[in-house]
MDTraj code that builds the backbone (N, CA, C; nanometers):
import mdtraj as md
import numpy as np

residues = "UNK UNK UNK UNK UNK UNK UNK UNK UNK UNK UNK UNK UNK UNK UNK UNK UNK UNK UNK UNK UNK UNK UNK UNK UNK UNK UNK UNK UNK UNK UNK UNK UNK UNK UNK UNK UNK UNK UNK UNK UNK UNK UNK UNK UNK UNK UNK UNK UNK UNK UNK UNK UNK UNK UNK UNK UNK UNK UNK UNK UNK UNK UNK UNK UNK UNK UNK UNK UNK UNK UNK UNK UNK UNK UNK UNK UNK UNK UNK UNK UNK UNK UNK UNK UNK UNK UNK UNK UNK UNK UNK".split()
xyz = np.array([
    [16.1211, 15.5971, 4.6947],
    [16.0547, 15.4736, 4.6578],
    [16.1706, 15.3856, 4.5854],
    [16.1518, 15.2523, 4.5988],
    [16.2485, 15.1646, 4.5565],
    [16.2280, 15.1455, 4.4021],
    [16.3194, 15.1200, 4.3234],
    [16.2917, 15.0807, 4.1833],
    [16.2569, 14.9407, 4.1750],
    [16.1228, 14.9231, 4.1242],
    [16.0623, 14.7928, 4.1201],
    [16.0754, 14.7408, 3.9832],
    [16.1254, 14.6173, 3.9817],
    [16.1327, 14.5469, 3.8450],
    [16.0736, 14.4232, 3.8373],
    [16.0151, 14.3984, 3.7300],
    [15.9369, 14.2886, 3.6931],
    [16.0407, 14.1691, 3.6460],
    [16.0394, 14.0400, 3.7090],
    [16.1354, 13.9446, 3.6771],
    [16.0471, 13.8058, 3.6532],
    [15.9912, 13.8159, 3.5383],
    [15.9060, 13.7071, 3.4958],
    [15.9583, 13.5468, 3.4911],
    [16.0712, 13.5610, 3.4593],
    [16.1361, 13.4016, 3.4965],
    [16.1127, 13.3623, 3.6321],
    [16.1335, 13.4555, 3.7306],
    [16.1338, 13.4131, 3.8759],
    [15.9858, 13.4401, 3.9230],
    [15.8890, 13.4540, 3.8321],
    [15.7518, 13.4960, 3.8672],
    [15.7281, 13.5970, 3.9988],
    [15.7962, 13.7119, 3.9908],
    [15.7822, 13.8070, 4.0885],
    [15.8326, 13.9413, 4.0507],
    [15.7848, 14.0467, 4.1292],
    [15.8192, 14.1919, 4.1244],
    [15.9302, 14.2043, 4.2336],
    [16.0363, 14.2788, 4.1763],
    [16.1416, 14.2842, 4.3217],
    [16.1979, 14.4187, 4.3035],
    [16.2597, 14.4416, 4.4319],
    [16.3353, 14.5683, 4.4509],
    [16.4364, 14.5436, 4.5415],
    [16.5647, 14.6063, 4.4972],
    [16.6702, 14.6003, 4.5972],
    [16.6683, 14.7045, 4.7012],
    [16.6539, 14.6610, 4.8138],
    [16.6391, 14.7658, 4.9316],
    [16.7200, 14.7186, 5.0403],
    [16.7274, 14.8278, 5.1501],
    [16.8254, 14.7930, 5.2603],
    [16.8022, 14.6644, 5.3227],
    [16.8838, 14.5746, 5.3372],
    [16.8565, 14.4410, 5.3997],
    [16.8323, 14.3386, 5.2844],
    [16.8430, 14.3618, 5.1658],
    [16.8272, 14.2552, 5.0572],
    [16.7343, 14.2935, 4.9464],
    [16.6597, 14.1879, 4.9127],
    [16.5441, 14.2017, 4.8085],
    [16.4159, 14.1845, 4.8485],
    [16.3239, 14.2936, 4.8330],
    [16.2092, 14.2958, 4.8505],
    [16.1326, 14.2173, 4.7240],
    [16.0152, 14.1440, 4.7595],
    [15.9521, 14.0829, 4.6464],
    [15.7965, 14.0343, 4.6743],
    [15.7294, 14.0512, 4.5325],
    [15.6022, 14.0093, 4.5520],
    [15.5915, 13.8850, 4.4506],
    [15.5767, 13.7794, 4.5019],
    [15.5637, 13.6537, 4.4061],
    [15.4465, 13.6394, 4.3662],
    [15.4243, 13.5710, 4.2359],
    [15.3031, 13.5476, 4.1882],
    [15.3209, 13.3938, 4.1036],
    [15.1824, 13.3383, 4.0811],
    [15.1595, 13.2401, 3.9820],
    [15.0892, 13.2844, 3.8667],
    [15.1037, 13.2396, 3.7585],
    [15.0366, 13.2713, 3.6336],
    [14.9416, 13.1672, 3.5689],
    [14.8412, 13.1979, 3.5430],
    [14.7410, 13.0946, 3.5203],
    [14.6655, 13.1535, 3.3895],
    [14.7104, 13.1584, 3.2633],
    [14.6547, 13.2389, 3.1440],
    [14.6694, 13.3643, 3.1540],
    [14.5655, 13.4399, 3.1695],
    [14.5642, 13.5976, 3.1663],
    [14.5505, 13.6350, 3.3210],
    [14.5763, 13.5564, 3.3937],
    [14.5468, 13.6091, 3.5573],
    [14.6852, 13.5708, 3.6354],
    [14.7194, 13.6717, 3.7159],
    [14.8370, 13.6594, 3.8019],
    [14.7762, 13.6378, 3.9387],
    [14.8237, 13.5363, 4.0139],
    [14.7683, 13.4999, 4.1399],
    [14.8688, 13.5500, 4.2268],
    [14.8693, 13.6759, 4.2995],
    [14.9718, 13.7147, 4.3995],
    [14.9745, 13.6351, 4.5318],
    [15.0795, 13.5513, 4.5533],
    [15.0872, 13.4632, 4.6716],
    [15.1528, 13.5021, 4.7839],
    [15.2661, 13.5895, 4.7573],
    [15.3351, 13.6107, 4.8855],
    [15.4161, 13.7624, 4.8639],
    [15.4192, 13.8404, 4.9628],
    [15.5024, 13.9711, 4.9642],
    [15.5998, 13.9467, 5.0827],
    [15.7233, 13.9951, 5.0421],
    [15.8298, 13.9961, 5.1365],
    [15.8961, 14.1145, 5.1444],
    [15.9330, 14.1797, 5.2484],
    [16.0190, 14.2993, 5.2626],
    [16.1260, 14.2635, 5.3720],
    [16.2534, 14.2709, 5.3552],
    [16.3313, 14.2670, 5.4542],
    [16.3145, 14.3588, 5.5834],
    [16.3296, 14.3062, 5.6914],
    [16.3084, 14.3667, 5.8170],
    [16.3685, 14.5311, 5.8286],
    [16.4897, 14.5364, 5.7673],
    [16.5537, 14.6686, 5.7550],
    [16.4587, 14.7711, 5.6849],
    [16.3775, 14.7295, 5.5987],
    [16.3106, 14.8283, 5.5085],
    [16.1569, 14.8263, 5.5312],
    [16.1278, 14.7522, 5.6257],
    [15.9635, 14.7541, 5.6648],
    [15.9254, 14.8895, 5.7056],
    [15.8214, 14.9171, 5.6913],
    [15.7611, 15.0649, 5.7392],
    [15.8021, 15.1706, 5.6609],
    [15.8498, 15.1349, 5.5195],
    [15.8866, 15.2610, 5.4307],
    [15.8102, 15.2516, 5.3079],
    [15.7169, 15.1853, 5.3147],
    [15.6129, 15.1731, 5.1819],
    [15.6831, 15.0919, 5.0766],
    [15.7610, 14.9967, 5.1078],
    [15.8156, 14.9106, 5.0121],
    [15.7294, 14.8070, 4.9627],
    [15.6426, 14.7467, 5.0526],
    [15.5380, 14.6637, 4.9933],
    [15.4486, 14.7294, 4.9213],
    [15.4050, 14.8345, 4.9553],
    [15.3045, 14.9240, 4.8732],
    [15.3671, 14.9419, 4.7248],
    [15.4941, 14.9834, 4.7149],
    [15.5389, 14.9991, 4.5938],
    [15.5393, 14.8785, 4.4930],
    [15.5909, 14.7642, 4.5497],
    [15.5781, 14.6381, 4.4768],
    [15.4226, 14.6147, 4.4357],
    [15.3351, 14.6298, 4.5267],
    [15.1805, 14.6051, 4.4694],
    [15.1295, 14.6943, 4.3770],
    [15.1810, 14.8096, 4.3750],
    [15.1556, 14.9137, 4.2818],
    [15.2088, 14.8785, 4.1502],
    [15.3454, 14.8595, 4.1667],
    [15.4054, 14.8264, 4.0186],
    [15.3409, 14.7004, 3.9566],
    [15.3092, 14.5963, 4.0461],
    [15.2467, 14.4832, 3.9887],
    [15.0991, 14.5038, 3.9451],
    [15.0296, 14.5775, 4.0244],
    [14.8856, 14.6241, 3.9446],
    [14.8973, 14.7236, 3.8468],
    [14.9978, 14.7982, 3.8288],
    [15.0072, 14.8738, 3.7003],
    [15.0366, 14.7595, 3.5828],
    [15.1185, 14.6623, 3.6124],
    [15.1531, 14.5545, 3.5073],
    [15.0329, 14.4929, 3.4764],
    [14.9661, 14.4488, 3.5506],
    [14.8283, 14.3884, 3.5488],
    [14.7415, 14.4771, 3.4499],
    [14.6994, 14.5866, 3.4802],
    [14.6297, 14.6923, 3.4081],
    [14.6754, 14.7048, 3.2678],
    [14.8238, 14.7448, 3.2470],
    [14.8734, 14.7741, 3.1198],
    [14.8832, 14.6479, 3.0331],
    [14.8672, 14.5402, 3.0946],
    [14.8786, 14.4256, 3.0027],
    [14.7359, 14.3333, 2.9620],
    [14.6407, 14.4250, 3.0162],
    [14.5091, 14.3652, 3.0230],
    [14.4930, 14.2276, 3.0797],
    [14.5385, 14.2181, 3.1870],
    [14.5451, 14.0734, 3.2753],
    [14.4367, 14.1132, 3.3932],
    [14.4246, 13.9948, 3.4584],
    [14.3369, 14.0003, 3.5798],
    [14.4270, 13.9427, 3.6857],
    [14.3807, 13.9663, 3.8323],
    [14.4622, 13.9219, 3.9464],
    [14.3780, 13.8576, 4.0500],
    [14.4475, 13.7819, 4.1112],
    [14.3753, 13.7256, 4.2460],
    [14.4742, 13.7601, 4.3640],
    [14.4331, 13.8335, 4.4525],
    [14.4872, 13.8747, 4.5564],
    [14.4842, 13.7684, 4.6620],
    [14.5714, 13.6688, 4.6621],
    [14.5652, 13.5493, 4.7569],
    [14.6501, 13.6037, 4.8913],
    [14.7552, 13.6810, 4.8474],
    [14.8584, 13.7227, 4.9512],
    [14.7703, 13.8204, 5.0458],
    [14.7669, 13.7880, 5.1626],
    [14.6988, 13.8720, 5.2850],
    [14.7475, 14.0440, 5.2486],
    [14.8717, 14.0696, 5.2279],
    [14.9060, 14.2150, 5.2132],
    [14.8518, 14.2656, 5.0858],
    [14.8329, 14.1991, 4.9901],
    [14.7731, 14.2373, 4.8474],
    [14.6268, 14.2437, 4.8721],
    [14.5693, 14.1532, 4.9260],
    [14.4304, 14.1543, 4.9608],
    [14.4003, 14.2798, 5.0428],
    [14.4741, 14.3223, 5.1435],
    [14.4499, 14.4269, 5.2220],
    [14.4747, 14.5738, 5.1330],
    [14.5617, 14.5667, 5.0456],
    [14.5793, 14.6849, 4.9670],
    [14.4764, 14.7022, 4.8766],
    [14.4069, 14.5858, 4.8055],
    [14.3016, 14.6053, 4.7394],
    [14.1762, 14.6636, 4.8081],
    [14.1519, 14.6110, 4.9296],
    [14.0705, 14.6628, 5.0263],
    [14.0540, 14.7945, 5.0429],
    [14.1731, 14.8615, 5.0655],
    [14.2057, 14.9990, 5.0882],
    [14.1966, 15.0806, 4.9764],
    [14.2043, 15.0393, 4.8534],
    [14.2318, 15.0947, 4.7301],
    [14.1192, 15.0519, 4.6264],
    [13.9976, 15.1152, 4.6415],
    [13.8749, 15.0421, 4.5686],
    [13.8916, 15.0631, 4.4050],
    [13.9822, 15.1604, 4.3759],
    [14.0049, 15.1839, 4.2252],
    [14.0932, 15.0793, 4.1654],
    [14.1352, 14.9762, 4.2527],
    [14.2026, 14.8433, 4.1933],
    [14.1147, 14.7248, 4.1889],
    [13.9973, 14.7469, 4.2460],
    [13.9002, 14.6121, 4.2477],
    [13.8652, 14.5618, 4.1083],
    [13.8665, 14.6673, 4.0134],
    [13.8293, 14.6110, 3.8939],
    [13.9311, 14.5086, 3.8149],
    [14.0483, 14.4980, 3.8793],
    [14.1421, 14.4164, 3.8298],
    [14.1299, 14.2559, 3.8806],
    [14.0535, 14.2573, 3.9891],
    [14.0102, 14.1172, 4.0473],
    [13.9555, 14.0262, 3.9550],
    [14.0069, 13.9076, 3.9255],
    [13.9332, 13.8086, 3.8541],
    [13.7988, 13.7681, 3.9148],
    [13.7075, 13.7543, 3.8258],
    [13.5808, 13.7032, 3.8892],
    [13.5489, 13.5545, 3.8630],
])
top = md.Topology()
chain = top.add_chain()
for i, resn in enumerate(residues, 1):
    res = top.add_residue(resn, chain, resSeq=i)
    for name in ("N", "CA", "C"):
        top.add_atom(name, md.element.get_by_symbol(name[0]), res)
traj = md.Trajectory(xyz[None], top)
């Protein structure tokens, strides 16, 4: 698994992977992170890099008592497949 880092100045979670940088971009609105886009370089696709980004981001949300909006289709699908993360979705 890649080492995912939070880069708050860039509003993203990122990991250095084959082919460049994988990232999960977000916008922040008070105590809510709105996940807007996930990108994984082609050379690293199919290696669970996207999942690692989402898991790190959701861990950050949970640990910091935040909520999130899964606007990005990849994050939305992850939440649908992992019911234990649905409590993090902003209502």
